[in-house]
C-alpha positions as CSV (number, residue, x, y, z in Angstrom):
1,X,8.5,20.1,27.4
2,X,11.5,18.7,24.0
3,X,10.2,19.8,20.7
4,X,11.2,18.4,17.5
5,X,13.2,20.2,15.1
6,X,12.3,20.8,11.4
7,X,14.3,22.2,9.2
8,X,12.2,23.8,6.6
9,X,13.4,24.8,3.4
10,X,15.5,28.1,2.7
11,X,15.7,30.5,0.1
12,X,18.8,28.5,-1.6
13,X,17.2,25.2,-1.4
14,X,18.7,22.9,-3.6
15,X,16.6,20.7,-6.3
16,X,17.9,17.4,-7.3
17,X,15.5,15.6,-10.4
18,X,13.6,12.6,-10.2
19,X,11.2,10.6,-11.7
20,X,7.1,11.0,-9.6
21,X,5.4,7.3,-9.6
22,X,2.2,9.4,-8.8
23,X,2.3,12.1,-11.5
24,X,4.8,9.7,-13.7
25,X,7.1,12.5,-14.8
26,X,10.1,13.8,-14.2
27,X,10.6,17.2,-12.1
28,X,13.5,18.8,-10.8
29,X,12.4,19.1,-6.9
30,X,13.0,20.9,-3.9
31,X,14.7,18.9,-1.0
32,X,13.1,19.5,2.2
33,X,15.3,17.9,4.8
34,X,17.8,15.0,5.6
35,X,15.9,12.0,7.7
36,X,16.4,11.2,10.9
37,X,19.2,8.1,9.8
38,X,20.7,11.2,7.4
39,X,21.4,8.6,4.9
40,X,18.0,10.1,3.1
41,X,17.1,12.8,1.2
42,X,13.5,14.0,1.5
43,X,12.2,15.7,-1.9
44,X,8.8,17.3,-2.5
45,X,7.5,16.8,-6.1
46,X,6.3,19.9,-7.5
47,X,3.3,18.0,-10.0
48,X,1.3,16.5,-6.7
49,X,2.8,18.3,-4.0
50,X,3.6,14.5,-2.7
51,X,7.0,13.6,-0.5
52,X,9.3,11.1,-1.9
53,X,13.0,10.3,-0.5
54,X,15.2,10.3,-3.2
55,X,16.9,7.8,-5.0
56,X,20.1,7.5,-6.7
57,X,19.9,6.1,-10.1
58,X,24.0,4.7,-9.4
59,X,22.6,2.6,-6.9
60,X,20.9,0.4,-9.5
61,X,22.3,-2.1,-12.1
62,X,21.7,-1.8,-15.7
63,X,18.8,-4.8,-15.2
64,X,17.3,-3.0,-13.1
65,X,16.9,0.2,-14.3
66,X,13.5,1.2,-15.6
67,X,12.5,0.9,-19.6
68,X,9.6,3.3,-21.0
69,X,6.9,1.6,-19.8
70,X,4.9,-0.1,-22.6
71,X,1.3,-2.5,-23.0
72,X,1.7,-5.8,-22.9
73,X,-1.1,-8.4,-24.0
74,X,-2.8,-11.2,-22.3
75,X,-1.5,-13.3,-25.6
76,X,2.3,-11.9,-24.6
77,X,2.6,-13.4,-20.7
78,X,3.1,-17.8,-20.0
79,X,0.1,-17.5,-17.3
80,X,0.1,-21.2,-17.2
81,X,3.7,-20.4,-15.2
82,X,2.8,-17.1,-13.4
83,X,3.5,-16.6,-10.1
84,X,1.2,-15.5,-7.5
85,X,1.9,-11.8,-6.1
86,X,2.9,-11.8,-2.1
87,X,4.8,-8.9,-0.1
88,X,6.9,-11.1,1.6
89,X,8.3,-12.8,-2.0
90,X,10.5,-11.2,-3.7
91,X,10.5,-12.1,-7.4
92,X,13.0,-11.3,-10.7
93,X,13.0,-9.3,-13.8
94,X,10.6,-10.8,-16.7
95,X,8.5,-12.5,-14.0
96,X,5.3,-12.9,-14.8
97,X,3.1,-12.7,-11.9
98,X,-0.9,-12.3,-10.9
99,X,-2.3,-9.8,-8.8
100,X,-5.5,-11.7,-7.0
101,X,-7.1,-8.4,-6.0
102,X,-6.7,-7.3,-9.5
103,X,-7.3,-10.3,-11.3
104,X,-4.7,-9.0,-13.6
105,X,-1.8,-10.3,-15.2
106,X,2.0,-9.1,-15.5
107,X,5.4,-8.8,-16.0
108,X,8.4,-7.3,-13.3
109,X,9.8,-4.9,-15.5
110,X,12.0,-3.2,-13.2
111,X,12.9,-3.2,-9.2
112,X,14.2,-0.4,-6.6
113,X,15.8,0.0,-3.6
114,X,14.5,2.1,-1.4
115,X,15.9,3.7,2.1
116,X,15.6,1.9,4.9
117,X,16.9,-1.2,3.1
118,X,12.6,-1.4,1.4
119,X,12.2,-3.5,-2.2
120,X,10.4,-2.6,-4.8
121,X,9.6,-3.9,-7.9
122,X,7.2,-2.2,-11.0
123,X,4.8,-4.3,-13.1
124,X,3.8,-3.9,-16.1
125,X,0.1,-5.0,-15.8
126,X,-2.8,-5.4,-18.9
127,X,-5.1,-3.7,-17.7
128,X,-3.2,-2.3,-14.5
129,X,-0.7,-0.8,-16.7
130,X,2.6,0.2,-14.3
131,X,2.3,-0.4,-10.9
132,X,5.1,-0.1,-8.3
133,X,4.4,-2.4,-5.4
134,X,5.9,-4.0,-2.6
135,X,9.3,-7.1,-2.5
136,X,10.8,-9.0,0.1
137,X,8.2,-7.6,3.1
138,X,9.2,-9.6,6.6
139,X,6.1,-9.1,9.2
């Protein structure tokens, strides 16, 4: 019977400083293991105890980097030209979106590249606040 090898953190665990989108805070996170593709480092958040992939900041352009969270008001958004959010679509920073499920409008404020050629957008919504959504998902 073939078993799988799981690499557990040791006493000499290294840490990487990264932002946790669940806790909405920056932490020094323990490196847990590398993914099967060897290009993904997995980190454990000390706040929520969740696991997340390491996302180096140098992969992002200055325009894609996350600005500080700011409140958005309806009158600040061009809702007449808002695009309906769909995870298979692509968006630009500054575009106004409408999320049908939440009946909320927001503005794309940043983009992220995730391991495995996945992408997300960060949208500052009026009621929901800042939310990370999938972008360009191929079904």
